[in-house]
LOTORDO-9689 format. One record per atom (N, C-alpha, C, CB): residue number from 1; residue in three letters; z, x negated, y. Coordinates in steps of 0.05 Angstrom, whole numbers, always signed. Last residue first. Glycine has a CB too. Example, Ala and Ser with C-alpha at 12.3 -4.5 7.8 and 13.67 -1.06 7.14 Angstrom:
<sites>
site n->2 | res->SER | Z->+142 | X->-257 | Y->-45
site n->2 | res->SER | Z->+143 | X->-273 | Y->-21
site n->2 | res->SER | Z->+157 | X->-258 | Y->+1
site n->2 | res->SER | Z->+114 | X->-282 | Y->-12
site n->1 | res->ALA | Z->+156 | X->-264 | Y->-114
site n->1 | res->ALA | Z->+156 | X->-246 | Y->-90
site n->1 | res->ALA | Z->+156 | X->-264 | Y->-66
site n->1 | res->ALA | Z->+181 | X->-226 | Y->-89
</sites>
This chain:
<sites>
site n->114 | res->MET | Z->-207 | X->-159 | Y->+247
site n->114 | res->MET | Z->-234 | X->-167 | Y->+251
site n->114 | res->MET | Z->-252 | X->-145 | Y->+259
site n->114 | res->MET | Z->-244 | X->-179 | Y->+227
site n->113 | res->TRP | Z->-158 | X->-140 | Y->+232
site n->113 | res->TRP | Z->-159 | X->-152 | Y->+258
site n->113 | res->TRP | Z->-189 | X->-160 | Y->+265
site n->113 | res->TRP | Z->-140 | X->-177 | Y->+260
site n->112 | res->TYR | Z->-161 | X->-121 | Y->+179
site n->112 | res->TYR | Z->-160 | X->-102 | Y->+201
site n->112 | res->TYR | Z->-164 | X->-113 | Y->+229
site n->112 | res->TYR | Z->-134 | X->-87 | Y->+200
site n->111 | res->PRO | Z->-206 | X->-153 | Y->+135
site n->111 | res->PRO | Z->-181 | X->-155 | Y->+152
site n->111 | res->PRO | Z->-183 | X->-135 | Y->+174
site n->111 | res->PRO | Z->-176 | X->-184 | Y->+163
site n->110 | res->SER | Z->-239 | X->-115 | Y->+87
site n->110 | res->SER | Z->-241 | X->-130 | Y->+111
site n->110 | res->SER | Z->-215 | X->-131 | Y->+125
site n->110 | res->SER | Z->-262 | X->-119 | Y->+128
site n->109 | res->THR | Z->-219 | X->-117 | Y->+19
site n->109 | res->THR | Z->-221 | X->-102 | Y->+43
site n->109 | res->THR | Z->-225 | X->-123 | Y->+67
site n->109 | res->THR | Z->-196 | X->-84 | Y->+48
site n->108 | res->LYS | Z->-201 | X->-130 | Y->-33
site n->108 | res->LYS | Z->-230 | X->-132 | Y->-26
site n->108 | res->LYS | Z->-236 | X->-114 | Y->-2
site n->108 | res->LYS | Z->-248 | X->-122 | Y->-51
site n->107 | res->TYR | Z->-150 | X->-140 | Y->-48
site n->107 | res->TYR | Z->-159 | X->-113 | Y->-48
site n->107 | res->TYR | Z->-188 | X->-109 | Y->-40
site n->107 | res->TYR | Z->-142 | X->-97 | Y->-32
site n->106 | res->HIS | Z->-148 | X->-196 | Y->-42
site n->106 | res->HIS | Z->-142 | X->-183 | Y->-66
site n->106 | res->HIS | Z->-154 | X->-156 | Y->-70
site n->106 | res->HIS | Z->-113 | X->-181 | Y->-68
site n->105 | res->GLU | Z->-162 | X->-202 | Y->+12
site n->105 | res->GLU | Z->-182 | X->-212 | Y->-8
site n->105 | res->GLU | Z->-175 | X->-200 | Y->-36
site n->105 | res->GLU | Z->-181 | X->-244 | Y->-10
site n->104 | res->HIS | Z->-117 | X->-181 | Y->+36
site n->104 | res->HIS | Z->-144 | X->-167 | Y->+39
site n->104 | res->HIS | Z->-164 | X->-177 | Y->+19
site n->104 | res->HIS | Z->-155 | X->-172 | Y->+67
site n->103 | res->VAL | Z->-79 | X->-218 | Y->+18
site n->103 | res->VAL | Z->-77 | X->-191 | Y->+12
site n->103 | res->VAL | Z->-102 | X->-175 | Y->+13
site n->103 | res->VAL | Z->-59 | X->-179 | Y->+29
site n->102 | res->LYS | Z->-98 | X->-265 | Y->+42
site n->102 | res->LYS | Z->-96 | X->-263 | Y->+13
site n->102 | res->LYS | Z->-94 | X->-233 | Y->+4
site n->102 | res->LYS | Z->-73 | X->-278 | Y->+3
site n->101 | res->THR | Z->-92 | X->-251 | Y->+96
site n->101 | res->THR | Z->-119 | X->-256 | Y->+87
site n->101 | res->THR | Z->-119 | X->-254 | Y->+56
site n->101 | res->THR | Z->-129 | X->-283 | Y->+97
site n->100 | res->GLN | Z->-36 | X->-250 | Y->+99
site n->100 | res->GLN | Z->-52 | X->-226 | Y->+104
site n->100 | res->GLN | Z->-79 | X->-228 | Y->+92
site n->100 | res->GLN | Z->-55 | X->-220 | Y->+135
site n->99 | res->TRP | Z->-23 | X->-303 | Y->+93
site n->99 | res->TRP | Z->-13 | X->-283 | Y->+72
site n->99 | res->TRP | Z->-31 | X->-259 | Y->+75
site n->99 | res->TRP | Z->+19 | X->-276 | Y->+76
site n->98 | res->THR | Z->-48 | X->-324 | Y->+138
site n->98 | res->THR | Z->-54 | X->-334 | Y->+112
site n->98 | res->THR | Z->-47 | X->-314 | Y->+91
site n->98 | res->THR | Z->-39 | X->-360 | Y->+106
site n->97 | res->ARG | Z->-20 | X->-296 | Y->+180
site n->97 | res->ARG | Z->-50 | X->-290 | Y->+175
site n->97 | res->ARG | Z->-59 | X->-302 | Y->+148
site n->97 | res->ARG | Z->-67 | X->-302 | Y->+198
site n->96 | res->ASP | Z->+40 | X->-267 | Y->+182
site n->96 | res->ASP | Z->+27 | X->-292 | Y->+172
site n->96 | res->ASP | Z->-2 | X->-286 | Y->+164
site n->96 | res->ASP | Z->+44 | X->-304 | Y->+147
site n->95 | res->ALA | Z->+67 | X->-221 | Y->+191
site n->95 | res->ALA | Z->+51 | X->-232 | Y->+213
site n->95 | res->ALA | Z->+36 | X->-258 | Y->+207
site n->95 | res->ALA | Z->+68 | X->-237 | Y->+236
site n->94 | res->PHE | Z->+96 | X->-208 | Y->+146
site n->94 | res->PHE | Z->+71 | X->-192 | Y->+152
site n->94 | res->PHE | Z->+55 | X->-204 | Y->+175
site n->94 | res->PHE | Z->+79 | X->-162 | Y->+159
site n->93 | res->ASP | Z->+127 | X->-246 | Y->+106
site n->93 | res->ASP | Z->+121 | X->-248 | Y->+134
site n->93 | res->ASP | Z->+95 | X->-234 | Y->+138
site n->93 | res->ASP | Z->+119 | X->-276 | Y->+143
site n->92 | res->PRO | Z->+154 | X->-205 | Y->+53
site n->92 | res->PRO | Z->+139 | X->-226 | Y->+63
site n->92 | res->PRO | Z->+137 | X->-225 | Y->+94
site n->92 | res->PRO | Z->+111 | X->-225 | Y->+51
site n->91 | res->TRP | Z->+223 | X->-187 | Y->+38
site n->91 | res->TRP | Z->+196 | X->-178 | Y->+47
site n->91 | res->TRP | Z->+181 | X->-203 | Y->+57
site n->91 | res->TRP | Z->+199 | X->-156 | Y->+70
site n->90 | res->HIS | Z->+270 | X->-179 | Y->+0
site n->90 | res->HIS | Z->+254 | X->-204 | Y->+6
site n->90 | res->HIS | Z->+226 | X->-196 | Y->+14
site n->90 | res->HIS | Z->+253 | X->-224 | Y->-20
site n->89 | res->ASP | Z->+292 | X->-132 | Y->-16
site n->89 | res->ASP | Z->+309 | X->-151 | Y->-1
site n->89 | res->ASP | Z->+295 | X->-177 | Y->+9
site n->89 | res->ASP | Z->+332 | X->-159 | Y->-18
site n->88 | res->LYS | Z->+255 | X->-103 | Y->-46
site n->88 | res->LYS | Z->+266 | X->-92 | Y->-21
site n->88 | res->LYS | Z->+282 | X->-111 | Y->-4
site n->88 | res->LYS | Z->+282 | X->-68 | Y->-27
site n->87 | res->ASP | Z->+208 | X->-153 | Y->-68
site n->87 | res->ASP | Z->+228 | X->-134 | Y->-72
site n->87 | res->ASP | Z->+240 | X->-125 | Y->-46
site n->87 | res->ASP | Z->+249 | X->-144 | Y->-91
site n->86 | res->PHE | Z->+135 | X->-158 | Y->-79
site n->86 | res->PHE | Z->+160 | X->-168 | Y->-66
site n->86 | res->PHE | Z->+181 | X->-147 | Y->-72
site n->86 | res->PHE | Z->+157 | X->-172 | Y->-34
site n->85 | res->GLY | Z->+78 | X->-183 | Y->-115
site n->85 | res->GLY | Z->+93 | X->-163 | Y->-98
site n->85 | res->GLY | Z->+118 | X->-175 | Y->-87
site n->85 | res->GLY | Z->+101 | X->-137 | Y->-114
site n->84 | res->GLU | Z->+21 | X->-202 | Y->-145
site n->84 | res->GLU | Z->+44 | X->-213 | Y->-129
site n->84 | res->GLU | Z->+56 | X->-190 | Y->-110
site n->84 | res->GLU | Z->+35 | X->-238 | Y->-111
site n->83 | res->THR | Z->+2 | X->-166 | Y->-202
site n->83 | res->THR | Z->-3 | X->-172 | Y->-174
site n->83 | res->THR | Z->+23 | X->-182 | Y->-161
site n->83 | res->THR | Z->-15 | X->-146 | Y->-158
site n->82 | res->ASN | Z->+11 | X->-147 | Y->-251
site n->82 | res->ASN | Z->+4 | X->-175 | Y->-250
site n->82 | res->ASN | Z->-1 | X->-184 | Y->-220
site n->82 | res->ASN | Z->-20 | X->-180 | Y->-268
site n->81 | res->GLU | Z->+18 | X->-93 | Y->-242
site n->81 | res->GLU | Z->+41 | X->-107 | Y->-256
site n->81 | res->GLU | Z->+37 | X->-138 | Y->-253
site n->81 | res->GLU | Z->+41 | X->-99 | Y->-288
site n->80 | res->LEU | Z->-31 | X->-79 | Y->-223
site n->80 | res->LEU | Z->-9 | X->-81 | Y->-204
site n->80 | res->LEU | Z->+15 | X->-96 | Y->-216
site n->80 | res->LEU | Z->+0 | X->-54 | Y->-195
site n->79 | res->SER | Z->-62 | X->-80 | Y->-269
site n->79 | res->SER | Z->-68 | X->-99 | Y->-248
site n->79 | res->SER | Z->-46 | X->-101 | Y->-229
site n->79 | res->SER | Z->-92 | X->-91 | Y->-235
site n->78 | res->ALA | Z->-38 | X->-38 | Y->-299
site n->78 | res->ALA | Z->-37 | X->-66 | Y->-308
site n->78 | res->ALA | Z->-42 | X->-88 | Y->-287
site n->78 | res->ALA | Z->-55 | X->-70 | Y->-330
site n->77 | res->GLN | Z->-52 | X->+6 | Y->-269
site n->77 | res->GLN | Z->-24 | X->-1 | Y->-271
site n->77 | res->GLN | Z->-21 | X->-30 | Y->-280
site n->77 | res->GLN | Z->-8 | X->+18 | Y->-289
site n->76 | res->THR | Z->-110 | X->-10 | Y->-229
site n->76 | res->THR | Z->-97 | X->-1 | Y->-253
site n->76 | res->THR | Z->-68 | X->-8 | Y->-252
site n->76 | res->THR | Z->-110 | X->-14 | Y->-277
site n->75 | res->ALA | Z->-146 | X->+13 | Y->-169
site n->75 | res->ALA | Z->-130 | X->-8 | Y->-184
site n->75 | res->ALA | Z->-119 | X->+5 | Y->-210
site n->75 | res->ALA | Z->-105 | X->-20 | Y->-165
site n->74 | res->ASP | Z->-162 | X->+39 | Y->-117
site n->74 | res->ASP | Z->-178 | X->+30 | Y->-138
site n->74 | res->ASP | Z->-164 | X->+6 | Y->-153
site n->74 | res->ASP | Z->-206 | X->+23 | Y->-128
site n->73 | res->LEU | Z->-121 | X->+91 | Y->-98
site n->73 | res->LEU | Z->-125 | X->+62 | Y->-96
site n->73 | res->LEU | Z->-140 | X->+54 | Y->-121
site n->73 | res->LEU | Z->-98 | X->+47 | Y->-94
site n->72 | res->ILE | Z->-114 | X->+149 | Y->-61
site n->72 | res->ILE | Z->-126 | X->+138 | Y->-84
site n->72 | res->ILE | Z->-130 | X->+108 | Y->-78
site n->72 | res->ILE | Z->-153 | X->+152 | Y->-90
site n->71 | res->PHE | Z->-59 | X->+192 | Y->-43
site n->71 | res->PHE | Z->-77 | X->+171 | Y->-36
site n->71 | res->PHE | Z->-88 | X->+159 | Y->-62
site n->71 | res->PHE | Z->-62 | X->+148 | Y->-18
site n->70 | res->CYS | Z->-50 | X->+262 | Y->-44
site n->70 | res->CYS | Z->-44 | X->+237 | Y->-51
site n->70 | res->CYS | Z->-63 | X->+216 | Y->-39
site n->70 | res->CYS | Z->-44 | X->+236 | Y->-79
site n->69 | res->LYS | Z->-63 | X->+320 | Y->-48
site n->69 | res->LYS | Z->-43 | X->+311 | Y->-31
site n->69 | res->LYS | Z->-30 | X->+283 | Y->-41
site n->69 | res->LYS | Z->-22 | X->+332 | Y->-30
site n->68 | res->ASN | Z->-109 | X->+338 | Y->-73
site n->68 | res->ASN | Z->-86 | X->+332 | Y->-90
site n->68 | res->ASN | Z->-63 | X->+321 | Y->-75
site n->68 | res->ASN | Z->-94 | X->+313 | Y->-110
site n->67 | res->VAL | Z->-141 | X->+345 | Y->-27
site n->67 | res->VAL | Z->-137 | X->+366 | Y->-46
site n->67 | res->VAL | Z->-113 | X->+364 | Y->-63
site n->67 | res->VAL | Z->-160 | X->+368 | Y->-63
site n->66 | res->ALA | Z->-141 | X->+296 | Y->+0
site n->66 | res->ALA | Z->-127 | X->+320 | Y->+13
site n->66 | res->ALA | Z->-123 | X->+341 | Y->-8
site n->66 | res->ALA | Z->-143 | X->+332 | Y->+37
site n->65 | res->ASP | Z->-136 | X->+236 | Y->-12
site n->65 | res->ASP | Z->-145 | X->+257 | Y->-29
site n->65 | res->ASP | Z->-128 | X->+283 | Y->-20
site n->65 | res->ASP | Z->-140 | X->+249 | Y->-62
site n->64 | res->GLN | Z->-155 | X->+179 | Y->+25
site n->64 | res->GLN | Z->-138 | X->+203 | Y->+23
site n->64 | res->GLN | Z->-152 | X->+223 | Y->+5
site n->64 | res->GLN | Z->-132 | X->+215 | Y->+52
site n->63 | res->LYS | Z->-154 | X->+114 | Y->+0
site n->63 | res->LYS | Z->-171 | X->+136 | Y->+5
site n->63 | res->LYS | Z->-154 | X->+161 | Y->+4
site n->63 | res->LYS | Z->-193 | X->+137 | Y->-15
site n->62 | res->LEU | Z->-138 | X->+48 | Y->+15
site n->62 | res->LEU | Z->-129 | X->+73 | Y->+5
site n->62 | res->LEU | Z->-146 | X->+96 | Y->+17
site n->62 | res->LEU | Z->-99 | X->+78 | Y->+13
site n->61 | res->ALA | Z->-157 | X->+3 | Y->+38
site n->61 | res->ALA | Z->-159 | X->+4 | Y->+9
site n->61 | res->ALA | Z->-151 | X->+31 | Y->-1
site n->61 | res->ALA | Z->-143 | X->-17 | Y->-4
site n->60 | res->LEU | Z->-142 | X->+7 | Y->+91
site n->60 | res->LEU | Z->-170 | X->+9 | Y->+86
site n->60 | res->LEU | Z->-176 | X->+11 | Y->+55
site n->60 | res->LEU | Z->-186 | X->-15 | Y->+98
site n->59 | res->MET | Z->-90 | X->-8 | Y->+91
site n->59 | res->MET | Z->-95 | X->+20 | Y->+93
site n->59 | res->MET | Z->-125 | X->+26 | Y->+86
site n->59 | res->MET | Z->-88 | X->+30 | Y->+121
site n->58 | res->PRO | Z->-71 | X->-56 | Y->+41
site n->58 | res->PRO | Z->-86 | X->-51 | Y->+66
site n->58 | res->PRO | Z->-92 | X->-21 | Y->+67
site n->58 | res->PRO | Z->-112 | X->-68 | Y->+69
site n->57 | res->VAL | Z->-8 | X->-57 | Y->+15
site n->57 | res->VAL | Z->-35 | X->-48 | Y->+9
site n->57 | res->VAL | Z->-50 | X->-43 | Y->+35
site n->57 | res->VAL | Z->-34 | X->-23 | Y->-10
site n->56 | res->ALA | Z->+43 | X->-94 | Y->-9
site n->56 | res->ALA | Z->+30 | X->-88 | Y->+16
site n->56 | res->ALA | Z->+1 | X->-83 | Y->+9
site n->56 | res->ALA | Z->+33 | X->-112 | Y->+37
site n->55 | res->PHE | Z->+89 | X->-70 | Y->-56
site n->55 | res->PHE | Z->+63 | X->-82 | Y->-50
site n->55 | res->PHE | Z->+54 | X->-75 | Y->-23
site n->55 | res->PHE | Z->+43 | X->-75 | Y->-70
site n->54 | res->LEU | Z->+148 | X->-78 | Y->-94
site n->54 | res->LEU | Z->+134 | X->-68 | Y->-70
site n->54 | res->LEU | Z->+110 | X->-84 | Y->-67
site n->54 | res->LEU | Z->+151 | X->-68 | Y->-46
site n->53 | res->LYS | Z->+174 | X->-59 | Y->-158
site n->53 | res->LYS | Z->+162 | X->-79 | Y->-140
site n->53 | res->LYS | Z->+149 | X->-64 | Y->-117
site n->53 | res->LYS | Z->+140 | X->-98 | Y->-155
site n->52 | res->SER | Z->+234 | X->-42 | Y->-192
site n->52 | res->SER | Z->+208 | X->-36 | Y->-182
site n->52 | res->SER | Z->+199 | X->-59 | Y->-162
site n->52 | res->SER | Z->+208 | X->-9 | Y->-167
site n->51 | res->GLY | Z->+285 | X->-46 | Y->-211
site n->51 | res->GLY | Z->+264 | X->-59 | Y->-226
site n->51 | res->GLY | Z->+236 | X->-55 | Y->-215
site n->51 | res->GLY | Z->+264 | X->-51 | Y->-254
site n->50 | res->ILE | Z->+300 | X->+19 | Y->-191
site n->50 | res->ILE | Z->+312 | X->-5 | Y->-203
site n->50 | res->ILE | Z->+289 | X->-21 | Y->-217
site n->50 | res->ILE | Z->+335 | X->+2 | Y->-223
site n->49 | res->GLY | Z->+279 | X->+67 | Y->-175
site n->49 | res->GLY | Z->+279 | X->+45 | Y->-157
site n->49 | res->GLY | Z->+290 | X->+19 | Y->-167
site n->49 | res->GLY | Z->+293 | X->+53 | Y->-133
site n->48 | res->PHE | Z->+281 | X->+96 | Y->-222
site n->48 | res->PHE | Z->+299 | X->+105 | Y->-198
site n->48 | res->PHE | Z->+301 | X->+82 | Y->-179
site n->48 | res->PHE | Z->+328 | X->+114 | Y->-207
site n->47 | res->LEU | Z->+254 | X->+43 | Y->-252
site n->47 | res->LEU | Z->+265 | X->+71 | Y->-258
site n->47 | res->LEU | Z->+285 | X->+75 | Y->-237
site n->47 | res->LEU | Z->+278 | X->+74 | Y->-288
site n->46 | res->GLY | Z->+191 | X->+8 | Y->-247
site n->46 | res->GLY | Z->+220 | X->+12 | Y->-247
site n->46 | res->GLY | Z->+228 | X->+39 | Y->-254
site n->46 | res->GLY | Z->+231 | X->+6 | Y->-220
site n->45 | res->GLY | Z->+132 | X->+20 | Y->-208
site n->45 | res->GLY | Z->+148 | X->+11 | Y->-231
site n->45 | res->GLY | Z->+177 | X->+16 | Y->-227
site n->45 | res->GLY | Z->+144 | X->-18 | Y->-236
site n->44 | res->PHE | Z->+119 | X->+9 | Y->-138
site n->44 | res->PHE | Z->+109 | X->+13 | Y->-164
site n->44 | res->PHE | Z->+128 | X->+4 | Y->-187
site n->44 | res->PHE | Z->+84 | X->-2 | Y->-166
site n->43 | res->GLU | Z->+111 | X->+27 | Y->-71
site n->43 | res->GLU | Z->+132 | X->+20 | Y->-92
site n->43 | res->GLU | Z->+120 | X->+27 | Y->-119
site n->43 | res->GLU | Z->+161 | X->+35 | Y->-88
site n->42 | res->VAL | Z->+74 | X->+2 | Y->-17
site n->42 | res->VAL | Z->+74 | X->+18 | Y->-41
site n->42 | res->VAL | Z->+94 | X->+8 | Y->-61
site n->42 | res->VAL | Z->+47 | X->+19 | Y->-54
site n->41 | res->VAL | Z->+65 | X->+2 | Y->+48
site n->41 | res->VAL | Z->+81 | X->-10 | Y->+27
site n->41 | res->VAL | Z->+85 | X->+9 | Y->+5
site n->41 | res->VAL | Z->+107 | X->-20 | Y->+38
site n->40 | res->ALA | Z->+3 | X->-2 | Y->+79
site n->40 | res->ALA | Z->+22 | X->+16 | Y->+67
site n->40 | res->ALA | Z->+40 | X->+0 | Y->+48
site n->40 | res->ALA | Z->+7 | X->+40 | Y->+52
site n->39 | res->TYR | Z->-18 | X->-36 | Y->+139
site n->39 | res->TYR | Z->-11 | X->-35 | Y->+110
site n->39 | res->TYR | Z->+7 | X->-12 | Y->+104
site n->39 | res->TYR | Z->+2 | X->-61 | Y->+102
site n->38 | res->ALA | Z->-33 | X->-22 | Y->+191
site n->38 | res->ALA | Z->-46 | X->-44 | Y->+177
site n->38 | res->ALA | Z->-42 | X->-41 | Y->+147
site n->38 | res->ALA | Z->-34 | X->-72 | Y->+187
site n->37 | res->VAL | Z->-46 | X->+24 | Y->+238
site n->37 | res->VAL | Z->-31 | X->+21 | Y->+213
site n->37 | res->VAL | Z->-46 | X->+0 | Y->+195
site n->37 | res->VAL | Z->-28 | X->+49 | Y->+198
site n->36 | res->ARG | Z->-56 | X->-1 | Y->+305
site n->36 | res->ARG | Z->-66 | X->+7 | Y->+279
site n->36 | res->ARG | Z->-47 | X->+5 | Y->+257
site n->36 | res->ARG | Z->-88 | X->-7 | Y->+273
site n->35 | res->GLY | Z->-43 | X->-21 | Y->+353
site n->35 | res->GLY | Z->-33 | X->+7 | Y->+348
site n->35 | res->GLY | Z->-44 | X->+16 | Y->+321
site n->35 | res->GLY | Z->-43 | X->+27 | Y->+371
site n->34 | res->SER | Z->-53 | X->-73 | Y->+368
site n->34 | res->SER | Z->-76 | X->-55 | Y->+366
site n->34 | res->SER | Z->-68 | X->-27 | Y->+361
site n->34 | res->SER | Z->-95 | X->-64 | Y->+345
site n->33 | res->PRO | Z->+0 | X->-96 | Y->+374
site n->33 | res->PRO | Z->-22 | X->-100 | Y->+395
site n->33 | res->PRO | Z->-44 | X->-80 | Y->+392
site n->33 | res->PRO | Z->-34 | X->-129 | Y->+393
site n->32 | res->LEU | Z->+26 | X->-76 | Y->+325
site n->32 | res->LEU | Z->+33 | X->-67 | Y->+352
site n->32 | res->LEU | Z->+11 | X->-71 | Y->+373
site n->32 | res->LEU | Z->+58 | X->-82 | Y->+360
site n->31 | res->ASP | Z->+8 | X->-54 | Y->+266
site n->31 | res->ASP | Z->+2 | X->-77 | Y->+282
site n->31 | res->ASP | Z->+5 | X->-67 | Y->+312
site n->31 | res->ASP | Z->-28 | X->-89 | Y->+275
site n->30 | res->ILE | Z->+55 | X->-27 | Y->+221
site n->30 | res->ILE | Z->+37 | X->-22 | Y->+244
site n->30 | res->ILE | Z->+34 | X->-48 | Y->+260
site n->30 | res->ILE | Z->+49 | X->+2 | Y->+264
site n->29 | res->MET | Z->+65 | X->-8 | Y->+157
site n->29 | res->MET | Z->+66 | X->-31 | Y->+175
site n->29 | res->MET | Z->+47 | X->-26 | Y->+196
site n->29 | res->MET | Z->+61 | X->-56 | Y->+161
site n->28 | res->LEU | Z->+104 | X->+43 | Y->+125
site n->28 | res->LEU | Z->+78 | X->+34 | Y->+138
site n->28 | res->LEU | Z->+83 | X->+12 | Y->+156
site n->28 | res->LEU | Z->+64 | X->+58 | Y->+153
site n->27 | res->ASP | Z->+134 | X->+55 | Y->+62
site n->27 | res->ASP | Z->+134 | X->+50 | Y->+90
site n->27 | res->ASP | Z->+106 | X->+44 | Y->+99
site n->27 | res->ASP | Z->+153 | X->+28 | Y->+95
site n->26 | res->LYS | Z->+126 | X->+76 | Y->+11
site n->26 | res->LYS | Z->+153 | X->+74 | Y->+21
site n->26 | res->LYS | Z->+154 | X->+70 | Y->+51
site n->26 | res->LYS | Z->+168 | X->+52 | Y->+8
site n->25 | res->ILE | Z->+84 | X->+113 | Y->-29
site n->25 | res->ILE | Z->+87 | X->+99 | Y->-4
site n->25 | res->ILE | Z->+115 | X->+100 | Y->+6
site n->25 | res->ILE | Z->+68 | X->+111 | Y->+17
site n->24 | res->ASP | Z->+88 | X->+104 | Y->-100
site n->24 | res->ASP | Z->+88 | X->+120 | Y->-76
site n->24 | res->ASP | Z->+92 | X->+104 | Y->-52
site n->24 | res->ASP | Z->+108 | X->+141 | Y->-77
site n->23 | res->GLY | Z->+49 | X->+93 | Y->-160
site n->23 | res->GLY | Z->+73 | X->+92 | Y->-143
site n->23 | res->GLY | Z->+71 | X->+110 | Y->-120
site n->23 | res->GLY | Z->+78 | X->+64 | Y->-133
site n->22 | res->LEU | Z->+6 | X->+103 | Y->-189
site n->22 | res->LEU | Z->+10 | X->+75 | Y->-183
site n->22 | res->LEU | Z->+35 | X->+72 | Y->-166
site n->22 | res->LEU | Z->-13 | X->+63 | Y->-171
site n->21 | res->SER | Z->-12 | X->+149 | Y->-240
site n->21 | res->SER | Z->+6 | X->+142 | Y->-218
site n->21 | res->SER | Z->+9 | X->+112 | Y->-215
site n->21 | res->SER | Z->+33 | X->+155 | Y->-222
site n->20 | res->GLU | Z->-80 | X->+163 | Y->-256
site n->20 | res->GLU | Z->-53 | X->+151 | Y->-264
site n->20 | res->GLU | Z->-37 | X->+144 | Y->-239
site n->20 | res->GLU | Z->-57 | X->+125 | Y->-282
site n->19 | res->GLY | Z->-130 | X->+182 | Y->-242
site n->19 | res->GLY | Z->-107 | X->+199 | Y->-240
site n->19 | res->GLY | Z->-80 | X->+188 | Y->-248
site n->19 | res->GLY | Z->-112 | X->+222 | Y->-255
site n->18 | res->ALA | Z->-172 | X->+147 | Y->-240
site n->18 | res->ALA | Z->-167 | X->+161 | Y->-266
site n->18 | res->ALA | Z->-144 | X->+182 | Y->-265
site n->18 | res->ALA | Z->-161 | X->+140 | Y->-289
site n->17 | res->PRO | Z->-166 | X->+123 | Y->-190
site n->17 | res->PRO | Z->-186 | X->+144 | Y->-194
site n->17 | res->PRO | Z->-184 | X->+160 | Y->-220
site n->17 | res->PRO | Z->-213 | X->+132 | Y->-192
site n->16 | res->ASN | Z->-93 | X->+123 | Y->-182
site n->16 | res->ASN | Z->-119 | X->+110 | Y->-185
site n->16 | res->ASN | Z->-140 | X->+130 | Y->-189
site n->16 | res->ASN | Z->-119 | X->+90 | Y->-207
site n->15 | res->ASN | Z->-45 | X->+144 | Y->-130
site n->15 | res->ASN | Z->-58 | X->+145 | Y->-157
site n->15 | res->ASN | Z->-83 | X->+129 | Y->-157
site n->15 | res->ASN | Z->-64 | X->+172 | Y->-165
site n->14 | res->VAL | Z->+10 | X->+151 | Y->-97
site n->14 | res->VAL | Z->-13 | X->+135 | Y->-98
site n->14 | res->VAL | Z->-23 | X->+135 | Y->-125
site n->14 | res->VAL | Z->-7 | X->+107 | Y->-89
site n->13 | res->SER | Z->+47 | X->+202 | Y->-62
site n->13 | res->SER | Z->+37 | X->+190 | Y->-86
site n->13 | res->SER | Z->+13 | X->+173 | Y->-82
site n->13 | res->SER | Z->+32 | X->+209 | Y->-106
site n->12 | res->THR | Z->+88 | X->+196 | Y->-4
site n->12 | res->THR | Z->+63 | X->+207 | Y->-16
site n->12 | res->THR | Z->+56 | X->+189 | Y->-40
site n->12 | res->THR | Z->+40 | X->+207 | Y->+5
site n->11 | res->GLY | Z->+130 | X->+172 | Y->+20
site n->11 | res->GLY | Z->+135 | X->+188 | Y->-4
site n->11 | res->GLY | Z->+111 | X->+199 | Y->-18
site n->11 | res->GLY | Z->+151 | X->+211 | Y->+3
site n->10 | res->GLN | Z->+101 | X->+177 | Y->+83
site n->10 | res->GLN | Z->+122 | X->+165 | Y->+68
site n->10 | res->GLN | Z->+130 | X->+183 | Y->+45
site n->10 | res->GLN | Z->+146 | X->+158 | Y->+85
site n->9 | res->ILE | Z->+69 | X->+215 | Y->+109
site n->9 | res->ILE | Z->+57 | X->+196 | Y->+91
site n->9 | res->ILE | Z->+77 | X->+183 | Y->+72
site n->9 | res->ILE | Z->+44 | X->+174 | Y->+106
site n->8 | res->SER | Z->+101 | X->+242 | Y->+143
site n->8 | res->SER | Z->+88 | X->+258 | Y->+122
site n->8 | res->SER | Z->+75 | X->+239 | Y->+103
site n->8 | res->SER | Z->+69 | X->+278 | Y->+133
site n->7 | res->GLY | Z->+119 | X->+202 | Y->+178
site n->7 | res->GLY | Z->+138 | X->+216 | Y->+160
site n->7 | res->GLY | Z->+126 | X->+232 | Y->+138
site n->7 | res->GLY | Z->+155 | X->+233 | Y->+175
site n->6 | res->ALA | Z->+74 | X->+190 | Y->+206
site n->6 | res->ALA | Z->+84 | X->+171 | Y->+188
site n->6 | res->ALA | Z->+103 | X->+184 | Y->+168
site n->6 | res->ALA | Z->+98 | X->+149 | Y->+204
site n->5 | res->SER | Z->+25 | X->+245 | Y->+208
site n->5 | res->SER | Z->+50 | X->+233 | Y->+218
site n->5 | res->SER | Z->+59 | X->+212 | Y->+197
site n->5 | res->SER | Z->+73 | X->+255 | Y->+223
site n->4 | res->LEU | Z->-45 | X->+240 | Y->+212
site n->4 | res->LEU | Z->-20 | X->+247 | Y->+198
site n->4 | res->LEU | Z->+3 | X->+233 | Y->+208
site n->4 | res->LEU | Z->-22 | X->+242 | Y->+169
site n->3 | res->LEU | Z->-110 | X->+256 | Y->+224
site n->3 | res->LEU | Z->-85 | X->+247 | Y->+237
site n->3 | res->LEU | Z->-62 | X->+257 | Y->+219
site n->3 | res->LEU | Z->-82 | X->+258 | Y->+267
site n->2 | res->SER | Z->-153 | X->+277 | Y->+197
site n->2 | res->SER | Z->-155 | X->+250 | Y->+209
site n->2 | res->SER | Z->-131 | X->+240 | Y->+221
site n->2 | res->SER | Z->-175 | X->+249 | Y->+228
site n->1 | res->MET | Z->-162 | X->+307 | Y->+134
site n->1 | res->MET | Z->-148 | X->+307 | Y->+159
site n->1 | res->MET | Z->-149 | X->+279 | Y->+171
site n->1 | res->MET | Z->-119 | X->+317 | Y->+155
</sites>
């Protein structure tokens, strides 16, 4: 499917190609000037949201799996545990191009603004 509502994406599981759960999508970050969804905020780890980390994942790094109703991210649970994330009370500055560039380099995606 090429169009999905933001509400239908929130809560969707994110798995890796091996089928392991990497978390679920908590929010979407939209670049207002272009109207593009730039990042999915993925929550990983913890128990009932306690001790979990949030990650900004470029939408270009996520592949839709319509059959299994999830998104696929080429990462492992161990790699996410060692990736810089943030907590629900301390979000990064999503408008900071230096920060954005680091995120795209980590996930090996081209920046959405290019």
